[in-house]
N, C-alpha and C positions, 0 to 999 in steps of 0.2 A: 876658096871666095867667094865672097856674102850674095846670097841671090836676091835679099830685100832688095826692094824698089828705094833708090834714095828720097824719089819723090814722098811725104807723108800723105799728101790725097791720094796717090795710088794705094799705098799701105791700108790705108782707111779702107778704100772701095776692095781690097780684097776681102775686105770683111761684108763691108756693108754695102758694096753696091748693087746691089738685086733690088728692084720692088718688091718684093714682097717682105724685106727685112726689115725696112724701114714702115709697113703698116704691122707686121709687128708688135714691134716696138712702140706704135704707138699703142697697140692693145694694152700692152702689158703697162704704159704710161698713164691709161684710162681705168686702170684696177682688175684687168680678168688676168689672170693667173695661171687658170688652168688651160689645159693644150685644147679638152671639149670649148671652153668658153671663145676661146682665140680661134679654133677650126668654125667653128658657128658662125660668130661676129663677120669672120672674112670670108667664107666659102672657099677656103683655100683646099686641096686636094691636102690631106695626113701624109703624103709620103715630102711633099712639096715644105709643108710645115715642122713635122719629122726634121728635115736636113736643115732647114733658115736655124730651127730650136738648137741644133745640135752644134753646129759651125759657132753664135751664140754665145754658147758655155764655155766651149772649146775655147774661145776670143777670152775671155775674161766678160765679157758685156752681160750676161745673165749669170746667173746662180741658179739652183734647184734647190726645191726644199717638198721633205718629203711628206704625202697627208695620206688620209685611206676616209675613205666616207664610209659608212657604215654598210657592212653586206658586201663592199666592194676590195679587191686588191690594194696593196700601196699604191700608189703613184707620185709623180713630181711634178710639182706647181715650180713655176719660173716667177724669178725676182729681178730688178735691177743691182748690177754689181757699181760704184763707185764712176767704174766706164760709163755701163750705161746709161746712168743719170745725165752722164756730162752732155750726154744724146737728146737731151732735153730741146737746149738750145738751137742744135742744128736742126730737130724736127721744126721747131718753128719757126728759124728761118725759113724753112720749105713751104711752110702754111703761108707765112706772112708773104712770100712770093709769087704763091698760087693767087693768094687774093688778092694781089696788086697787079699782077699780067694776066692771070689766067679766071676773073673771078664768075664767081654765080652771077644770075638774075637777081636771085633771091638773098643774095649777101652771102658772107661767112659762114662755113660748117662751126665756128668755134670760134671763142674770143679767149684772147689772152688779155690778164687783170691782177694785179698787186691783190695778193689774199685777204689784207685785210682794210685797207681802201676803194678796192674792185676799180683803180683808176688802172686807163690800158696802158700796155706796154707793146715797144717793139723790139726786136733785135737789133743791132748797131754796133758800132766798131766805138769801144770806148780805152782810152789813153792810160797812164798809168798812173794818174791824176784821178782818174774816174769821169772824167768830161769824156760826154762824145765827142765823137768827130765825124762827119759828115764822109761817105763810101768813097765822095768823089777827091777826099784828101788823102785816100789812105792807097798807099804804094807796096808793092811787093817786091822783097831785094831779091833775087837767088843768086846773084855771085856774092859768094862768099868773102871775097875779099871785101867787099863795102859795106858788109854788118857793121864795123868797127867804129 
């Protein structure tokens, strides 16, 4: 019998459901790829960071690339796979939620903009024609008979 949870949210949380995981991913998304850079930026204990990185690599969210600083031993840098890059929208949704429901008096710590026009963007639901759908109009169907 398969021990995998039926719920995709639960399966995702088996990999992503720890606070440090999203913070590590945030650092990698902002261009920090070396263990020391990530550790220094977050102030995370090295054993915790090692465990998070190991799980993310084993789960296919990150991959490693060998590098060597002059005079040092070979090391690994950490880079997003396609699965990791797809988490950008999840991190953006978390940030958007925090900006709205847990705002800082000084405003957001980061803004989301389009690359070429610098227009603001937000995370939302799109239908299969690419039109935005208000969250209040979205329902979750869990009964497999109702999916057809």
